[in-house]
C-alpha positions as a Markdown table, in Angstrom:
| # | Residue | x | y | z |
|---|---|---|---|---|
| 1 | Met | 75.7 | 201.5 | 67.2 |
| 2 | Lys | 73.7 | 203.9 | 69.4 |
| 3 | Leu | 70.5 | 201.9 | 68.8 |
| 4 | Ile | 72.2 | 198.7 | 69.8 |
| 5 | Leu | 73.6 | 200.3 | 73.0 |
| 6 | Ala | 70.1 | 201.8 | 73.8 |
| 7 | Val | 68.4 | 198.5 | 73.4 |
| 8 | Leu | 71.0 | 196.8 | 75.5 |
| 9 | Val | 70.7 | 199.3 | 78.3 |
| 10 | Met | 66.8 | 199.1 | 78.1 |
| 11 | Phe | 67.0 | 195.3 | 78.3 |
| 12 | Leu | 69.3 | 195.5 | 81.4 |
| 13 | Val | 67.0 | 198.0 | 83.1 |
| 14 | Val | 63.9 | 196.0 | 82.4 |
| 15 | Gly | 65.6 | 192.8 | 83.4 |
| 16 | Thr | 66.8 | 194.3 | 86.7 |
| 17 | Gln | 63.4 | 195.6 | 87.5 |
| 18 | Ala | 61.8 | 192.3 | 86.9 |
| 19 | Gln | 64.2 | 190.6 | 89.4 |
| 20 | Trp | 63.8 | 187.3 | 87.7 |
| 21 | Tyr | 67.1 | 186.3 | 89.3 |
| 22 | Arg | 65.5 | 186.2 | 92.8 |
| 23 | Phe | 63.2 | 183.3 | 91.9 |
| 24 | Pro | 65.7 | 180.5 | 92.9 |
| 25 | Val | 66.5 | 182.3 | 96.2 |
| 26 | Glu | 62.8 | 182.7 | 96.9 |
| 27 | Ala | 62.1 | 179.1 | 96.1 |
| 28 | Ala | 64.9 | 177.9 | 98.4 |
| 29 | Gln | 63.5 | 180.1 | 101.2 |
| 30 | Gly | 60.0 | 178.9 | 100.6 |
| 31 | Gly | 61.2 | 175.3 | 100.8 |
| 32 | Arg | 62.8 | 176.1 | 104.1 |
| 33 | Asp | 59.5 | 177.7 | 105.3 |
| 34 | Met | 57.7 | 174.5 | 104.4 |
| 35 | Trp | 60.3 | 172.4 | 106.3 |
| 36 | His | 59.9 | 174.6 | 109.4 |
| 37 | Ala | 56.2 | 174.2 | 109.4 |
| 38 | Tyr | 56.6 | 170.4 | 109.0 |
| 39 | Arg | 59.1 | 170.3 | 111.8 |
| 40 | Asp | 56.9 | 172.4 | 114.1 |
| 41 | Met | 53.9 | 170.1 | 113.2 |
| 42 | Arg | 55.9 | 167.0 | 114.3 |
| 43 | Glu | 57.3 | 168.7 | 117.4 |
| 44 | Ala | 53.8 | 170.0 | 118.5 |
| 45 | Asn | 52.2 | 166.6 | 118.0 |
| 46 | Trp | 48.9 | 168.3 | 118.5 |
| 47 | Lys | 45.6 | 166.7 | 117.7 |
| 48 | Glu | 43.9 | 168.1 | 114.6 |
| 49 | Ser | 46.6 | 170.6 | 113.9 |
| 50 | Asp | 47.6 | 169.2 | 110.5 |
| 51 | Lys | 45.6 | 171.7 | 108.4 |
| 52 | Tyr | 47.0 | 174.7 | 110.4 |
| 53 | Phe | 50.6 | 173.7 | 109.7 |
| 54 | His | 49.8 | 173.1 | 106.0 |
| 55 | Ala | 48.2 | 176.5 | 105.7 |
| 56 | Arg | 51.1 | 178.2 | 107.7 |
| 57 | Gly | 53.8 | 176.6 | 105.7 |
| 58 | Asn | 52.2 | 177.6 | 102.4 |
| 59 | Tyr | 51.5 | 181.1 | 103.7 |
| 60 | Asp | 55.0 | 181.7 | 104.9 |
| 61 | Ala | 56.5 | 180.4 | 101.7 |
| 62 | Ala | 54.2 | 182.4 | 99.4 |
| 63 | Gln | 55.2 | 185.6 | 101.3 |
| 64 | Arg | 58.7 | 185.1 | 99.9 |
| 65 | Gly | 57.5 | 185.9 | 96.4 |
| 66 | Pro | 56.8 | 183.9 | 93.2 |
| 67 | Gly | 59.6 | 181.5 | 93.8 |
| 68 | Gly | 58.3 | 180.7 | 97.3 |
| 69 | Arg | 54.8 | 180.3 | 96.0 |
| 70 | Trp | 56.0 | 177.9 | 93.4 |
| 71 | Ala | 58.0 | 175.9 | 96.0 |
| 72 | Ala | 55.0 | 175.7 | 98.2 |
| 73 | Arg | 52.8 | 174.4 | 95.4 |
| 74 | Val | 55.3 | 171.8 | 94.3 |
| 75 | Ile | 56.0 | 170.5 | 97.8 |
| 76 | Ser | 52.3 | 170.5 | 98.7 |
| 77 | Asp | 51.3 | 168.7 | 95.5 |
| 78 | Ala | 54.0 | 166.1 | 95.9 |
| 79 | Arg | 53.2 | 165.5 | 99.5 |
| 80 | Glu | 49.4 | 165.1 | 98.8 |
| 81 | Thr | 49.9 | 162.8 | 95.8 |
| 82 | Leu | 51.2 | 159.9 | 97.9 |
| 83 | Pro | 48.0 | 159.3 | 99.9 |
| 84 | Gly | 46.0 | 159.5 | 96.6 |
| 85 | Leu | 48.1 | 156.9 | 94.9 |
| 86 | Ser | 47.8 | 154.4 | 97.8 |
| 87 | Gly | 44.0 | 154.8 | 97.7 |
| 88 | Ser | 43.7 | 155.8 | 101.4 |
| 89 | Gly | 43.1 | 159.2 | 102.9 |
| 90 | Thr | 41.8 | 160.9 | 99.8 |
| 91 | Ser | 39.3 | 163.0 | 101.7 |
| 92 | Asp | 41.9 | 164.0 | 104.2 |
| 93 | Ser | 44.3 | 164.8 | 101.3 |
| 94 | Ala | 41.6 | 167.0 | 99.7 |
| 95 | Ala | 41.1 | 168.9 | 103.0 |
| 96 | Asp | 44.9 | 169.3 | 103.3 |
| 97 | Gln | 45.0 | 170.7 | 99.7 |
| 98 | Glu | 42.3 | 173.2 | 100.6 |
| 99 | Ala | 44.4 | 174.4 | 103.6 |
| 100 | Asn | 47.5 | 174.5 | 101.3 |
| 101 | Arg | 45.7 | 176.7 | 98.8 |
| 102 | Trp | 44.2 | 178.9 | 101.5 |
| 103 | Gly | 47.7 | 179.7 | 102.9 |
| 104 | Arg | 49.3 | 180.0 | 99.5 |
| 105 | Asn | 46.7 | 182.6 | 98.5 |
| 106 | Gly | 47.3 | 184.8 | 101.5 |
| 107 | Gly | 44.6 | 183.5 | 103.8 |
| 108 | Asp | 45.2 | 183.7 | 107.5 |
| 109 | Pro | 46.5 | 180.2 | 108.7 |
| 110 | Asp | 44.8 | 180.8 | 112.1 |
| 111 | Arg | 41.6 | 179.8 | 110.4 |
| 112 | Tyr | 42.7 | 176.2 | 110.9 |
| 113 | Arg | 44.4 | 176.7 | 114.3 |
| 114 | Pro | 43.1 | 174.1 | 116.8 |
| 115 | Arg | 42.1 | 175.2 | 120.3 |
| 116 | Gly | 44.8 | 175.1 | 122.8 |
| 117 | Leu | 47.8 | 174.9 | 120.4 |
| 118 | Pro | 50.6 | 176.6 | 122.2 |
| 119 | Lys | 51.4 | 180.2 | 121.0 |
| 120 | Lys | 54.9 | 179.1 | 120.1 |
| 121 | Tyr | 53.4 | 177.8 | 116.9 |
């Protein structure tokens, strides 16, 4: 009986420390970060700012944790699959994916920031 109780307590302590239950929350927050970057990109309507907003959305989402990083990858991959399927914009899609990976891996999104983009973004 003591052994079963000890194993149960050990399992609960390890499970709590792993915080696996936070993944869905992080994923939802990461999705929201991606949405905010997209909304800002549309609002800014700034020439050659696409890569910056891709990197920023992925960076912000990845900072949430494993769930946010996962959401950023899924959303980015889904978004970039569409131009590839249509046969147009594949080189632009590859550049977007590079910016996505840069941000998701913790790279500074300002690497892609265009000159003159308002500080608001």
